[in-house]
N, C-alpha and C positions, 0 to 999 in steps of 0.2 A: 715616809713623806712620797706621798703620789707627785711625781711630777709628770704630766700631761704635756707638756710644749718645750721644743727646743729648738732654737734655728741652730743652723748648721754650712759648716762648705764644705763642699768633697770636691776632688779632682782625679777623672781617670789618667790613666798613664799612658806617656806619650808614645808614640810609637819608634821602632829602633829605623836608624838610617841607614841605605843602602851602602855598601860599600864597592870602593874605586878599587879592582885586584887585575893582575895579569899573571896567568901561569908561568910560574917558571920552575924549572924538571931538567936537570944535566939529560944531551941529548938531544932535550926537544926545544924547538926554536920556535919564536912566534905563538909561543902556547895560547894567545887569546885571551880574552876576558873573563875573571872568573870572578868576580866580586859580588856573594850569596844577600839574600836579602833581610833585611831588618826583620827584628820581631814585633807582633802585636802587643801594646799597652792594655795594662786591664783594666776591664771594667769596673765599675762601681756598682753594688748589684744591693738591693734589699732583701732581705728575707724574712718572714712570719717567725716566730718563732713563736708556739703555743707556752712556754714554761714564761715567758716575760709580761710583766705588767707595768710597767714604768719605762720611762725617759729616761731613769736615772743617770743612767750612761753616756748619754749626751749632755749633760749641763754642764761638764768640766772640761770634756773633753770634744772640741767643736770642730776642731779640722778631721779631715779622712782624704789620703794621699794614696793612690795606686800606683803597685810599680810600674817602670815604663819598660819597652821593649828593649832589648839587647843589638846594638847594630849589626848588621849583616861583618861577615869576616872573607876571608880569600879560602880558594879551594868551594867557591860555591854553597858554603858553608851560612844557613839560614841563622840569622840571632834567636837567643830563647825569647819566647812571648813568653810575658811577665801572667801570674795569679789573677785573678780578682777575685777582687777587696770584697768580701760580703758583709755585713751589716745587719745585725739584728736586730729586730724592731716588733711590740706587741700585736697580735692580733690589733684592728682597729683601728689600727694608726694611718693618719693623712697624709700623704707628700703633695706637701705645695711649693709653687716658688714664692720665694719669697719678695720677689718683688713686686711682684704680680697681684699676688693672693690665691692666682687660681691652682685651682686641684690639678695633680698631677699622675695621683692614684692613690686607691683605695687598698689598702693591705689589709682588707675584713677577711681576707680566706687563708688558708693555706697556701702561699706563691711566692713568686719570687716577680723582684721589677729592677732592669736596666736603669738608673737614673744616668749615669753618663757612657758611653760605652769610649774605650780605650781606642788611639790612634793607630790607622793599621800602617803596618812595617813598611816602607821604602824601599822600593827595586833598587837589586845592585846592579852592577854596568855591564853585566851579562845579560840583561834585559836586554840593553839597546845595540846589540851586536848585527850587523847586518851584512848583507853581499858588498856595500858599498860604504859603512860603517864597522871596518874589522876590530877598531883600539879605542869604542868610548871613553871616554877621560870623565866621565860625569856620571853623577850617581841621584836616585832621588830621597829625599828627606822626608824621614817616616812623620804620620798625621800626628796634628799637634793635639795635645792633652785638651779636654773640656772641665774647666772648670764653674760648679756652680751653686748658689747659694739657697736651701730651704728651708725650709719651716718641718717640721714634724708634730702632729696633733694628734694625742690619744682620745679615741672618741669610744668610749667601753662599749663591747657588744653582751648586749641585755637584751632579754625581753621585756621585761616587764620594770617600769620605773618609778619609785616612790617619792610624790612630790607634795608639797604641802608645806604649812609656814614651822617654826621653830617649835621643839618639843608637843608635837605632835602624838609623839609614839612610833617614829617611822623605824629608827634603829631598832626598838623593840621589836616591831611586828617582823624585820628581816631575821633578828636572833632567833626567832620562834619559828619561822615558815623555811630556818636554813640552818645551817653550821656554822655562819659568820657571825663574829664576835667583836660587834661596833660597841664605841664606846658609848655605857647607857646611864645618865644621869638626869637629875630633875630641875635641872636650869638648860637655859636656851644654848644652841648652838656649842653641843656638844659633840658632834659630827664637823667633823673641817675639810672631808675629803670623802669623794664616793666610794663607796662599799659595795661590793659585791656579794650574792650569796645565790648558789644552787639549791633550787627549791627542787625537791624531790616529790612526783603529784601520784607515783602508783610502787608496787613490786617490782615490775619489769626494768627496771630506768631511767621511767620516762620522766620527763618533768621542764623546768626552765629556771633562766639564769634572770635574778631578781640586780638591780642596784637602788643602793639607799642615797638618796641626795641630800648634803646638805641643806638647812631651812630656807626656803625664800621671804623674800620680802619684800615689801612697796616697791617697786621700781625694780626689781633684778631684772626683767627681760630686757634694760637698757643698759645693763652691768651695775648697776648699784649691791655694796654687798657681794662682789664677785659673782654675781648672778650668770651674768654670761658664760661665765667658764665655769658651772657647775653644771648649767643646762646642756652642755656640749653633748655631755656624758647621756644623756637620752634622747639623743637625735634620732639612734637607731631603734629603741624601744617600741614596742608592736603595740604594747599596753599599757599606760600607766595607772598604780595606785593613787587616788589622790584622796591622802590620808587627814582629815578634821577630827580633832579634839573637840570629842562631842562635852567636856566639860567646862568650855568654858563660858563666860557670861556674853561673850558677846555672840552673836548672828552667825550660825554656821553658814547659811545660802550665800551670806555677804562675802563670807572668808573665802569659799569657794570660789566666788566669781572674782575674787581678788586674782586670785593663784591666774585665773585662764585669761583672765587681763594681761598677766605676764606673761603666761605660755601664749598667745598672740602675738605679743609684744617681738619676744625674744623669733619668733619662726610660726606665721599662722597656721604651714602643717601639721607642726606638730599640735596647735592646740583642734588639731581635728583629729587627733589618733584615738582608740579606742580608751574610755575612761570608763573605770569600775571606783566606784566612792567608798571609802570604808571610812565608817566611824566607829573613832577609837574611844575606848576608855567607858563605854557602854554599860559597864558595872557599878559606876558609881551615881545616886543618887539624883543629882545636880544635871546630869547626862539627858534624862528621858524627855523632857521638853525639846532638846535641841535632836533629840535625835525623831521624834515623830515629825518636828519639823522639816529635818533632811529628809525625811525618809521619803515624805510626802510631794519634795521638789524634785524627786531624783524619777521617781513616778510618772510625774506628769513631763518632766522633760526628757525620758526614756532612755534611763541611766540604770546601771546593776548597782544595787545599793546591799552593803555590807555591815551590819554591827558587828562590832566584837569588843572582846576584852583579852589587850596581848598578856596582859598579866599574868590571866588566868587561864589563857588557851580557850578561851571560849570563842567558836568560829573560824580560826582559823582554819582548819581543813574545808569546811565547805568553802572559803574563800579560793583556799590552792586549786580546789576539782574545778571551779566555776571561771577560775582563771584559764587555766590547762586547757576548759573543753573552746574557750574562746579563743585562744591562739591555733587552734587546729583548725581554725575557720580563716587565718591571716597568714596576706603573702609573707613571704617570708621577709629578712633583715632589709632593708635600704642600703642598698650600693651607691657610692657618690661617685658619679658618674666625672671622667675627667673633663677639665674644660681646659685642658692646653696640653700639645704634644712635648716633647724632649725634640722632637722636628722643628717645630716651632719659634721654639726657645733658641734652638742654633741657628733659626735662618738671622743671615744679619745682611744687612742693606747691601748692596752689590755695589762696588767704584768703578762706573763705569768707565770704557775707555776713554780718554780723551787729554788732548793734544793742546800746552798754554806755550805762553811764549814769555820766560822769563825777562826778570830787569838788562841781565849782564848778553840776550840775544839768544841763547839756549832754549831750543826748542823742551819740555820738562812733559811725561809720558807717564800718565797714571793705567791702570789696566789691572779686571781683579787678577787676582792671585800672581799678577806677574813678579811680586818681589821675592815669596818666597822660591819661586823657580831660578830667580837670580842668583840663589846662594848654589844652586848645582850647577854653576857654569864655570870651566875652568879659562878662564880668561887667555890664558897661554896657549893653551892647546887648538889647534885650528881646526878638526873634528868636531868638539864641543862647539866652538866657533860658531861651524856652519849649523849644527844643530840648534842654538840659539837662535839664528836669522832665520832660517823654515820657521821658527815658532813663531816670531814674531809677525813672521809676514801671516801666517794661516788663522792668527787670531786677529789681524788688521789694525796691527801696527803701523806696519808700512803703508798701506793704504793712508791713513789717517793724517801719518807725514807728508805726505804726498797732497793733501789736500789742504793744510796748512800754511803750505807754500812753501817747505823745506828744501833746500837745492844741496847737491853735491860740496861736501865740505863743511855743512853748520854742525854746530852742537849739539847732542841728541843727549838730555839726560832722563836715564829712568834708575829713582831712587837714588840709590849712592852710586849705580854706574854711569860714565859717560864716553861717549864716541861719537866718530865724525860720519856722518851722514852719508850712503854712499845709495845712492839710488838703484 
């Protein structure tokens, strides 16, 4: 079964925390701070695996978490950085942000994509030593992990796409032009999922990839009969083989125009792709009138037309060579450009510096990144608190409190921390 769409959750590893430590050794007094830095958290990386052709592995396993970095240690030992979490995907996979539906990256070529970066390791207390602060009792926390909800969508990498109504003979044609073995029967909808086949156009390895699409019906461009789910697999096709059954009683031109309308509804750019009209089953007696009518229409419209009998292998080689020649004149398969970047996803509305008055008379301070900073401070250490006060002054908290009317002895509350204001 072809699984071509999956919703997953990924989370990178958090950075390890810096260590607070002091050198202790016999006969050495006042050894100084020697807390090491934390290790880097693991990235979540997508990698193209040419051997994959389905997203089946992501149907039942939906959450992927990278390891976090180790905390720093004493003796200036840095914590171990975590390995990256590598997720294999088939070529042609589109990575989207689940919430917005916007494209993050197109895995259409061999390559890698970092979807979530691991947190940086926090500095140990040895980083904060100076001539005036010789025994810092604080360190920095590691960077936070990043969690994302993504949608993986597989769009097959094929040069030629076979489209048409059910039972037009598309699967038979694919089996004749390639080594693919799709299910073939004399009733409609035998093809329930797209099939790929490699078509050889010469003896030197030249050729192209063809994709057989399940039969389309009226309304397919709007999703009727899972039409949009199937049509997305020919988004990258440079040429379309429009297969029409010449043995049917109905008008072949009207049938072609119906499929063209569905392509237009689904994607106007897809409707403008190069088309080669393939009249199948031309060996049957009742096909003659339809063949002449369709051939005359294609000549007037400037479309290439090939009449063939897939069952008898008639016209197959001519179709393959003509298609190969057309492909040489066309640009490469389209690559979908990113519509949003991971940096844009990570942008959070910055919490503005603000000072408000609580019901109990305390001054309540909110400021960007101040809550995480509080966890690095030792309230019982004089130098740590001096560093805290200098930081509040540097980011403008002291000036904001003064402007709000705070006076000596007033209570100041910053998240879970309370202290008296001393101007």
